[in-house]
N, C-alpha and C positions, 0 to 999 in steps of 0.2 A: 410821237417823235420824242426822242430823249432831249435832254436840256442842251439846246445848241448854244456855245460860246462864242463861235466865230462864223462869219460869212464872208467868203472870198467872191468877189464880183468882177467880171470881165466881160467885154463884148465878144471875146473869142476864148472860149473854154473847150479844149480837146477832150472829147468823151469816146467811149467805143462805139457811139451811134454817129460820131461825127463832130465837126467844130460848130459851136452855136454860143450865143450870148447866153450867160446863166449865172446864177448865184449858188455857190457851193456851200452847203451847210455842215459845220463840223461840230461833233460832239464827242468829247472824251477821246480825242485823237483820232476818230474815224470819221469818214465821210457819212453823214446822216442822210443827206438827200442832195441831189442836183436840181435846184429851183429854177423857174423862169426868171429871166434877167431882172425883172421890176418886182418880183415878190418881196414884200417888206420883211427885214430882218426880224426874227422872233424876239420877243422882249428879252433884254438883258444880253443879247448877242453883239459883239464888236464887228462892225462892218469894215472890210477893207476893200475899196474899190481900186482896181489897177488900170481903170480905163480900157485902152485898146491894147495894151500888152496882152499876150497870149498865155493863158494858164495851161500848163502841161502837167501830166503826172510826173512825179519825181523819177529821174533815171535810175535804172538798176545795172550796175556793172559787175559782171559775174568773173572777170578776169583781172585781178590786181595783185601785184607783188608788193606787199607792205615791207617785207624784210625785217620785221621787228618781232622779237629781240634778235640780237646777234650781229645784224648788219644795219643797225639803226642809222649809221652814218649814210647809208644809201637812201633809206626812206624809214619812216615810223608812222605809227597810228595817228599821232597828233597832226603831223604834216599832210600825210596821205588823205586823211578824212576832211581837212580844211580845203585841200584842193579839190576833192570830190564835191564838196558843198558848193564851192565856187563855181563848179561846172555843171551845177544842176543835178548831181548825183545824190540821191538820198539813201541808198542801199549799196553796199558793194560786198563781194565774197573775195576773200583772201586766199592766194595760192599757197600750196604747202611747202613750197621751197624757197631758198634764199634767205629764210630765217635760221636761226641756230637757237633751238633745234628745229628740224623740219617737222611738219605736222604728218608724222607717219606712226604715232602711238597716242593713246588717250593721254598719257601723262604729258606728252609734248603739246597736245591741244590744250590742256589746262594750263601749261605755262603760257601759251600764246594769248588764251583768253584773259588770263590775269593781267598781262600787259597792256591788252587793249581796252579793258573795262572802263577805265577812267579817261581814256584819251580820245574816244571816238565822237566825232562831230556828226557822223551819220550812222545809220544801223550797218552792222558787220556780221557777216557769217564766214564759214571757214570750209574750204576743201580739205579732204585728206589726201595722203600721198600713197600710191602703190609702187613700191620699190622691191628689189630683191631682198627675200628674208623677212618680209612683214606680213605675209599671207595670213597669219593668225591674228593680226591686229586690225584687219579690215572690218570684220563684223563689229567688234567693240566700238570702233571709230563710228561706224554707221549708227550704232545705238546710242552714241554720245552726241550725235546731231550733226555730224558733217554732212555737207550736201552732195557728196559724191567723192570720187578718187581721180587724182591726176596721175598719168604716167608719160614717160617719155619712152620712144622706141630708139632714140639716138641719144648721144651724151648731152646732160642737161647743162653743162658748163660749171656746175659745183659737185663736188666728190661726195658730198653727203646725200645726194639724191641721184642714185645711178638709174640708169635706163633698165626696161625689162626686155630680156630677149624673148623670142617667139614662144618657147616653152612656158616661161613665167607669165607672158602676157596672156596665154591661153588659161592658165590655171588661176591667175588673178581674176580675170573676166569670168570664168565660171562661178568662182567664189562670190564675186559681187553681184552676178546675176542671181544666184541662189537667194539672197536676201532682198532681191528687188532694187539694187542700187544702181548708180550711174557711174560709168568709166568715162573720163574725159581725156583726150589723148593729143599729145604733141606729135604729129604725124609727119615725120621725116624718116625714110627708109635708111638705116646706117650703111648698108651695102652700096646703095646708089650714092650716099655722100662720100664713101670710101674710094669709089671709083671716079669721083668728079675731079677735074683739074684743081689744084690748090697752090696758090701762090700768094704770099704776104706782099704787103705794101699798101699804098694810098688808092690805088685804082678800084672804083666801085665795080668796074666791068669784071674784074678779076674775081672780086668777092661774089658777086651775082652768079658768075660760072661755078663757084664752089658749092652753091646751094641750088641745085637745078629743080625744075618743076617735077622731073621724074621722080625725085625723092619723095615728094609729097603724093604724087600720083600713086606710087607703088605702095607706100604705106596705108593710104586710104583704101586701096583695093583690098589689102590684107585685113584690114579692120572691117570692112563690109562683109568679107567671107566669114570671119570668125564670129561677128555679131549675128549674122544670118543663121549660122550653125546652132548657136547657143540660144537663140532668140533673146539676146542681151540688149540692154540699152546703152548706147555709146554716142559720144559727142566729140566732133573734130574741132580742135582749137585753131584759132587765128589762120583760117584758109587764106592762102596766098596764090596758089596755082588755079587758075580759072580752068585748066584742062581737066580737073577733077570733077566739075560740075555736072557733066552728063552721067558720070558713074554714081555720083550721090543722088541725082534726080532719079535714075533708074532703081537704085537700091530702095529709095523712098516709095516708088511706086509698087515694088515688089513686096513691101511690108517690113523691111528691115528697119528697126527702130533706131534710126540714126538722125542726128542733128548737126548743124554746123554754124559757125560763127566766122566772121571776118571782123577787121579792125579798122578804125578811121585812117590809120596810115597807108593802108593798101587801097583805100578808096579815094584818098585825097593827094597822095604824093605819088610820083612816078620815078623809076630809075633813070629816065633821060635828064632829070633836073637834079640828080644828086652829084655834087661836086666831089672830085677826088679829094680824099683825106677827111671828108666831112661825116665822121663816124657817128655823129647824133643821129644820122639816118640808118645806122646798122640795126637790123633785127634778124631773128631767125624763126621761121623763113623769112626771105628778104623781100623788101619793096621791088616789084617788078614792073614791067613796061606798061605804057599807056593803054595799048591794046588789051592787055591783060586786065587792067583796071576796069576798062569798059565792059569786059565780059562778067566781072564780079558785080558791077552795078546791074547787070542783066539778071544775074543769079539772085540778087536782092529782090528785084521786081517780080520775078516769077516764084519766088518762095523757096527756091532751092536752099538759099541761105536764110537761116532762122533768125539772126541777130546780129547786132554790131556791139562789140565791147572793146575796152582799151587796150587790154594787154600792157597796162602801165608796168614797165619794168625798168625801174630807175637805177642809176649808180652815182658814184662820186665823179666828178669832172675828169679826175686824173686818169680814170679807167677808160675814157674815150680818146685813146691815143689816135694819131693820125693814120696808123696801120689797121686796115679792116680785118686782117686776120687775127690780130692780137687784141683789139678794142672789146670791151664787153658789149654784147648785143641786147639792145632794148631801148624802147622809145617811150618817154613820159608824155602822157596825154590825158591824164584824168581831168585837168581843168578845161582842156581845149576840144574834147571829142565832140561835144554838142555843137559848137559854133563850126569846127571843122567839118562836120558832115552836112550840117544844114547849109553851109556856104556851097559845097558841092551839089547837095541834092536840088537846091532851088535853082542852079544853073543847068541841071538836067531834067527840070520841069517836075520834080517831086514835090511833095507837100510836108508840112510839119506832121500831118497825121501819119505819113510814111515814117518819119524820123521816130516818133512815139512808138509805133509798131516794132521798129528795128531795136531801139535803144532802151525801151521801157517794158513794154507788154512782152516781147520776145524773151529777153533775159529773165524776167520774172517768171514765165512758163517754164523755162528750160530748168530753174532752180526749184520749182514747186512752190513759189512764193505767192500764194493766193490773195494775200492782203496787199500785194504792191501791184504797180504796173497799170493803173487805170485810175481815171477820175469817174468814179461810180459808188453808189451806196454800199457800205460795208467795207470798202478798202481803207487803208491807213490814209490819213490826210496829208500826204507827202505831195508837194506841188514845186514846180518851177515857174516863176513869172519872168517871162523872155520878152525882150524887145526885138523881133526878128528882123527888122529892117536897119536896126543900128549896127554900125561896123566899127572894128577897132583894129589896131595893128598890134600883133603879138609883141609884147616886150617881156623877154625872160625875167627881168627883175620883178615883174608883177605876178609871178607864179608862185604858188603857195606850197608846192611840193619842195621837199628838203633841198634838192639840187636843181638849180634852174638851167638845166641842160635841155634844149628842145629843138627838134627838126623843124618847128613852126616858126621860129624866130623871124620876124619882119614881115610875116604873111598877114595879109588884111583878110579879116573874117567877119562874117555877119551872124548876128545873134549875140546880144548882151544879156546876161543874166542879172536881173534886178534884185530878185529875192529868191530864197530857197527855204521851204517849209518842211518840216520833219514832224508827222502826227499832229498837225495843226499848230506847231510852235515855230515862229520864224527863226531860222538858224543863221541865216545870211541875208543882209539888207545893205544895199549899197556899198558894198565891200567890208562891212563890219560884221564880225561874227559873235554869235552867242556863245556861252559857256557850253561844253560838250554835253550832249543829251542823247547820243547815240545808243542804241541797244545791241546786245550781242544776240544773234539769231541762231536758231537750231532749225534742221530740216523740218518742214511742215508747219513753221510758224507763219 
């Protein structure tokens, strides 16, 4: 056994084999062993006993818009990673758009890495972007360590990150597949969106009608067909339409290499509860009806949906105008995803082991982060200490992301994060943060 410097003990440690009382021995930032609860700490090791609080592996969030540099007034690496740590997230992957420049060339990636290097409270990796005109940049970005490539099939909302038409989608996916890469897709069909009714104003029903389920369903059908023809690996981002679940399940059974995520807001918020003018609830694709939410939970339970990630997409408060057509679309939930999902999961008879599978192991597997996502020997010593039965009411002023705009204001949630640990170092304890110690990750780290 290597020299153990820390033992984290709890009556409830969630491991890949289940939940049990254990002492987790840490050496050099890695988990050395998961020992019996009563095992005496090795000589010289510090013992941290958290009693009956639950020790989870640090969460992995593979869908975060940090927007830094260029739109740092929306969000930045300092604020986003503090919010992540406060929410039990120890690793995040930054999306390639909403920053200036976007991550569409190696040079742009280096700019973003320089900005993030001294500001990251948690480990940070980067997605590249696939846009018209950067086909030649995809392999160099892959070689530089991005985890995959994001594209849009409909307008992204920012002019510097255009969508791919069908021809460019095919050529980009063929290129990415050729070097064994991953394409992650915002799947809304532009023709379905163009034919949907469009009306401005504060009525959420009008906005919901403008982003129909059919737009997601048609886009996913096309992605499945293309991925099957090319034997390419694809991932569907932020699934909102439960209608697409049978298609996805059938594709998986047929051997298509497709994975899919959904988000806390789709699993915990419903269209029926969105007040008119409350554009803090606006996102694309949209929050849909309660019956749709029930079907998404079933998709999680049966494994059709692989993981739950935030799609943290913040903006300044002034961009959340009362007009759903004009307001910026995005929900900020880095700090609240774990308690939001746990609150709903426990009400539906699910366990914290399920939550770990969806929010830690699943995203880590998607990104190929073999050192993350589990409490077991050889993994990074990334932990969340959670009081699962403690409740709190969401106060926007207590949120750490840059702009305290949230769809969860006033909601009562279960699950209080007491401390967060990154490679054996406590980076958050009772609301106090350590100095930034996050690392910049590359694919295969």
